[in-house]
Structures are given as C-alpha cells and as structure tokens.
VOMARLUM-353181 format. One record per residue: x, y, z of N, C-alpha, C in turn; residue in one letter. Coordinates in steps of 0.02 Angstrom, whole numbers. Example, Ala and Ser with C-alpha at 12.3 -4.5 7.8 and 13.67 -1.06 7.14 Angstrom:
# residues 2
(atom (660,-284,390),(615,-225,390),(660,-165,390),'A')
(atom (642,-112,354),(684,-53,357),(645,2,394),'S')
# end
This chain:
# residues 116
(atom (3795,1322,-1787),(3776,1308,-1855),(3750,1372,-1888),'X')
(atom (3766,1380,-1951),(3745,1440,-1986),(3672,1435,-2007),'X')
(atom (3637,1491,-2009),(3566,1490,-2030),(3557,1462,-2100),'X')
(atom (3603,1477,-2145),(3598,1452,-2213),(3603,1376,-2215),'X')
(atom (3645,1346,-2173),(3651,1274,-2170),(3588,1242,-2144),'X')
(atom (3556,1273,-2095),(3494,1247,-2067),(3438,1249,-2120),'X')
(atom (3433,1306,-2156),(3382,1312,-2208),(3394,1259,-2262),'X')
(atom (3456,1251,-2282),(3472,1201,-2334),(3454,1131,-2309),'X')
(atom (3471,1114,-2248),(3456,1048,-2220),(3382,1035,-2216),'X')
(atom (3344,1084,-2194),(3271,1075,-2189),(3241,1069,-2258),'X')
(atom (3265,1110,-2306),(3239,1106,-2376),(3253,1037,-2406),'X')
(atom (3312,1012,-2394),(3330,946,-2419),(3285,892,-2389),'X')
(atom (3273,896,-2325),(3229,847,-2291),(3159,850,-2319),'X')
(atom (3132,909,-2330),(3064,917,-2357),(3060,887,-2427),'X')
(atom (3111,900,-2469),(3111,873,-2537),(3114,796,-2536),'X')
(atom (3152,768,-2491),(3156,695,-2486),(3088,666,-2466),'X')
(atom (3057,697,-2417),(2991,673,-2393),(2938,680,-2447),'X')
(atom (2936,735,-2482),(2887,746,-2536),(2900,697,-2592),'X')
(atom (2962,685,-2609),(2978,639,-2663),(2959,567,-2648),'X')
(atom (2955,549,-2585),(2937,480,-2568),(2862,468,-2567),'X')
(atom (2822,519,-2563),(2749,511,-2559),(2720,477,-2621),'X')
(atom (2737,498,-2683),(2709,464,-2742),(2725,390,-2745),'X')
(atom (2785,371,-2724),(2802,300,-2727),(2760,260,-2678),'X')
(atom (2744,288,-2622),(2701,253,-2574),(2630,251,-2600),'X')
(atom (2607,306,-2631),(2539,310,-2655),(2524,262,-2712),'X')
(atom (2575,240,-2749),(2566,197,-2806),(2595,127,-2795),'X')
(atom (2599,105,-2734),(2627,39,-2721),(2583,-14,-2754),'X')
(atom (2615,-59,-2789),(2580,-110,-2827),(2596,-178,-2799),'X')
(atom (2547,-220,-2791),(2556,-288,-2768),(2523,-335,-2818),'X')
(atom (2552,-394,-2827),(2522,-444,-2871),(2522,-510,-2834),'X')
(atom (2470,-549,-2844),(2461,-615,-2813),(2441,-663,-2868),'X')
(atom (2463,-725,-2862),(2443,-776,-2911),(2434,-843,-2875),'X')
(atom (2387,-882,-2899),(2373,-948,-2870),(2340,-993,-2923),'X')
(atom (2339,-1057,-2908),(2312,-1107,-2953),(2241,-1124,-2933),'X')
(atom (2196,-1124,-2983),(2128,-1148,-2974),(2112,-1192,-3034),'X')
(atom (2102,-1256,-3021),(2088,-1303,-3074),(2146,-1306,-3123),'X')
(atom (2132,-1293,-3187),(2183,-1295,-3238),(2204,-1224,-3259),'X')
(atom (2196,-1176,-3214),(2214,-1107,-3230),(2255,-1077,-3174),'X')
(atom (2293,-1026,-3192),(2328,-984,-3143),(2291,-918,-3143),'X')
(atom (2269,-897,-3084),(2234,-834,-3076),(2283,-782,-3049),'X')
(atom (2276,-721,-3075),(2321,-666,-3055),(2277,-608,-3033),'X')
(atom (2295,-577,-2978),(2258,-518,-2953),(2308,-463,-2935),'X')
(atom (2294,-403,-2958),(2336,-344,-2944),(2300,-299,-2895),'X')
(atom (2338,-271,-2848),(2308,-227,-2798),(2350,-165,-2789),'X')
(atom (2316,-109,-2778),(2346,-47,-2758),(2325,-33,-2686),'X')
(atom (2354,17,-2654),(2334,32,-2585),(2259,46,-2579),'X')
(atom (2233,35,-2520),(2162,46,-2504),(2115,2,-2542),'X')
(atom (2139,-57,-2563),(2096,-106,-2596),(2078,-91,-2668),'X')
(atom (2110,-41,-2697),(2094,-24,-2767),(2133,-72,-2814),'X')
(atom (2110,-76,-2875),(2141,-119,-2925),(2160,-77,-2986),'X')
(atom (2219,-90,-3015),(2235,-55,-3077),(2189,-80,-3132),'X')
(atom (2171,-37,-3177),(2123,-54,-3230),(2158,-78,-3294),'X')
(atom (2221,-59,-3302),(2259,-77,-3362),(2328,-103,-3341),'X')
(atom (2356,-146,-3382),(2423,-170,-3370),(2438,-232,-3410),'X')
(atom (2502,-247,-3416),(2524,-306,-3451),(2545,-359,-3399),'X')
(atom (2526,-421,-3413),(2546,-478,-3372),(2593,-519,-3414),'X')
(atom (2655,-526,-3390),(2706,-564,-3426),(2722,-626,-3385),'X')
(atom (2719,-684,-3416),(2730,-747,-3381),(2794,-778,-3407),'X')
(atom (2841,-788,-3361),(2905,-819,-3376),(2909,-887,-3344),'X')
(atom (2946,-933,-3376),(2957,-998,-3344),(3017,-993,-3296),'X')
(atom (3033,-1048,-3264),(3088,-1049,-3216),(3156,-1037,-3246),'X')
(atom (3160,-1040,-3312),(3224,-1027,-3347),(3224,-958,-3378),'X')
(atom (3177,-916,-3357),(3170,-846,-3377),(3154,-836,-3451),'X')
(atom (3118,-884,-3479),(3093,-878,-3548),(3022,-853,-3546),'X')
(atom (3008,-802,-3587),(2940,-775,-3589),(2894,-826,-3620),'X')
(atom (2842,-846,-3583),(2793,-895,-3607),(2731,-862,-3635),'X')
(atom (2713,-806,-3605),(2648,-776,-3620),(2647,-703,-3601),'X')
(atom (2614,-663,-3643),(2601,-594,-3625),(2526,-583,-3636),'X')
(atom (2493,-558,-3584),(2421,-546,-3588),(2406,-481,-3554),'X')
(atom (2343,-461,-3555),(2321,-397,-3526),(2285,-409,-3460),'X')
(atom (2290,-360,-3417),(2252,-358,-3356),(2181,-336,-3373),'X')
(atom (2132,-368,-3344),(2062,-348,-3355),(2045,-287,-3312),'X')
(atom (1992,-250,-3328),(1975,-190,-3290),(1963,-202,-3216),'X')
(atom (1948,-265,-3196),(1938,-279,-3124),(2004,-296,-3088),'X')
(atom (2060,-288,-3123),(2126,-301,-3092),(2146,-374,-3091),'X')
(atom (2114,-415,-3132),(2130,-487,-3133),(2152,-509,-3203),'X')
(atom (2180,-567,-3204),(2198,-600,-3267),(2203,-674,-3252),'X')
(atom (2204,-715,-3304),(2215,-787,-3294),(2247,-815,-3356),'X')
(atom (2277,-873,-3347),(2307,-908,-3404),(2305,-983,-3389),'X')
(atom (2309,-1025,-3441),(2305,-1097,-3432),(2367,-1123,-3395),'X')
(atom (2356,-1171,-3352),(2411,-1203,-3316),(2443,-1255,-3361),'X')
(atom (2493,-1233,-3399),(2530,-1277,-3444),(2603,-1265,-3435),'X')
(atom (2644,-1316,-3448),(2717,-1309,-3445),(2740,-1279,-3379),'X')
(atom (2716,-1305,-3324),(2729,-1276,-3259),(2787,-1310,-3222),'X')
(atom (2820,-1358,-3253),(2870,-1398,-3220),(2928,-1357,-3191),'X')
(atom (2944,-1300,-3220),(2998,-1258,-3192),(2970,-1198,-3154),'X')
(atom (2904,-1195,-3145),(2873,-1139,-3109),(2862,-1079,-3153),'X')
(atom (2837,-1026,-3122),(2821,-964,-3158),(2845,-903,-3119),'X')
(atom (2867,-853,-3155),(2876,-786,-3127),(2826,-743,-3165),'X')
(atom (2779,-715,-3129),(2725,-676,-3159),(2740,-602,-3144),'X')
(atom (2751,-564,-3197),(2768,-493,-3190),(2708,-452,-3213),'X')
(atom (2691,-404,-3172),(2636,-357,-3189),(2668,-289,-3200),'X')
(atom (2653,-259,-3257),(2679,-193,-3274),(2620,-147,-3291),'X')
(atom (2608,-98,-3248),(2551,-52,-3260),(2575,15,-3286),'X')
(atom (2638,18,-3306),(2664,79,-3336),(2695,127,-3286),'X')
(atom (2730,177,-3312),(2762,229,-3271),(2810,200,-3219),'X')
(atom (2841,143,-3236),(2889,113,-3190),(2858,72,-3134),'X')
(atom (2794,61,-3135),(2760,22,-3083),(2757,-50,-3104),'X')
(atom (2798,-91,-3073),(2802,-163,-3088),(2803,-201,-3022),'X')
(atom (2775,-261,-3025),(2777,-306,-2968),(2779,-378,-2996),'X')
(atom (2800,-424,-2956),(2802,-493,-2979),(2783,-542,-2924),'X')
(atom (2765,-601,-2945),(2747,-656,-2901),(2779,-719,-2929),'X')
(atom (2807,-759,-2885),(2838,-822,-2907),(2797,-880,-2883),'X')
(atom (2781,-924,-2930),(2749,-988,-2914),(2800,-1043,-2929),'X')
(atom (2826,-1074,-2877),(2874,-1128,-2888),(2837,-1192,-2907),'X')
(atom (2872,-1241,-2935),(2840,-1304,-2950),(2809,-1335,-2887),'X')
(atom (2842,-1327,-2831),(2815,-1353,-2767),(2749,-1318,-2751),'X')
(atom (2747,-1252,-2756),(2685,-1214,-2743),(2629,-1239,-2787),'X')
(atom (2644,-1247,-2851),(2593,-1268,-2899),(2567,-1337,-2882),'X')
(atom (2612,-1383,-2867),(2592,-1451,-2850),(2549,-1452,-2787),'X')
(atom (2570,-1414,-2736),(2531,-1411,-2674),(2461,-1384,-2685),'X')
(atom (2456,-1333,-2726),(2390,-1303,-2739),(2347,-1349,-2782),'X')
(atom (2378,-1386,-2827),(2340,-1433,-2868),(2316,-1491,-2824),'X')
(atom (2358,-1515,-2780),(2340,-1572,-2736),(2286,-1552,-2685),'X')
(atom (2285,-1489,-2666),(2237,-1466,-2616),(2167,-1455,-2643),'X')
(atom (2158,-1463,-2708),(2092,-1450,-2737),(2050,-1512,-2744),'X')
# end
C-alpha cells in the first residue's frame, strides 16, 4: 500500500469520528405520559440535562397538528388530554436539527387513565 493511501485513509477515518461526536453530544430524548386530565412531556439530553428552550408540537393519529406550545426552562411541558381517540405524536424541536418524538397510542392513553 502506498504511504499516500494510508495517510488519506487515516485522515478520512479521523474526520468521520470527529464528525460523529457532536451528534452523540446532543442526543435528544422525549417522553410523554398521562396524569389526570393532562399529558406531561419531558425532554432529556445526555447526563440528565434538560433543554431549556424548544417547541412542542402535538399531532393526532391522522397527522393533523393539534397544538404547538413551548418547552419550559425545566425541560417539561404539558397539555390538556382532549381529542385523544386517535392518539398523539408529540414532536420536540430544540433547533439546529435536533428533534425527537414520542407516540401515545389510544391504547397507551386508556391504560394510563385506567391505572390512575
């Protein structure tokens, strides 16, 4: 193998590894559950941190936007449990391409309501 090929291969590998670090460092997770007559939403970043800003978009099971609200500084949000018969897809967007979603099916919602 030529020395130039080895240098190119190593450089390419280093660039790939460096490029993947920011995506791991900004991994976003979102969770949602039913409490009483509300749906609670919590956003998490690695190491237990919470994003301070973001949009919470709530879609029904037919992909119609029902609600857009803001994430609170503690990484949470909530909305009234209404029109849940087709379930919800809850999308969290904290900007710069960082999005995550959580799906609450009608079955999930009914089970959580019955368990309270």
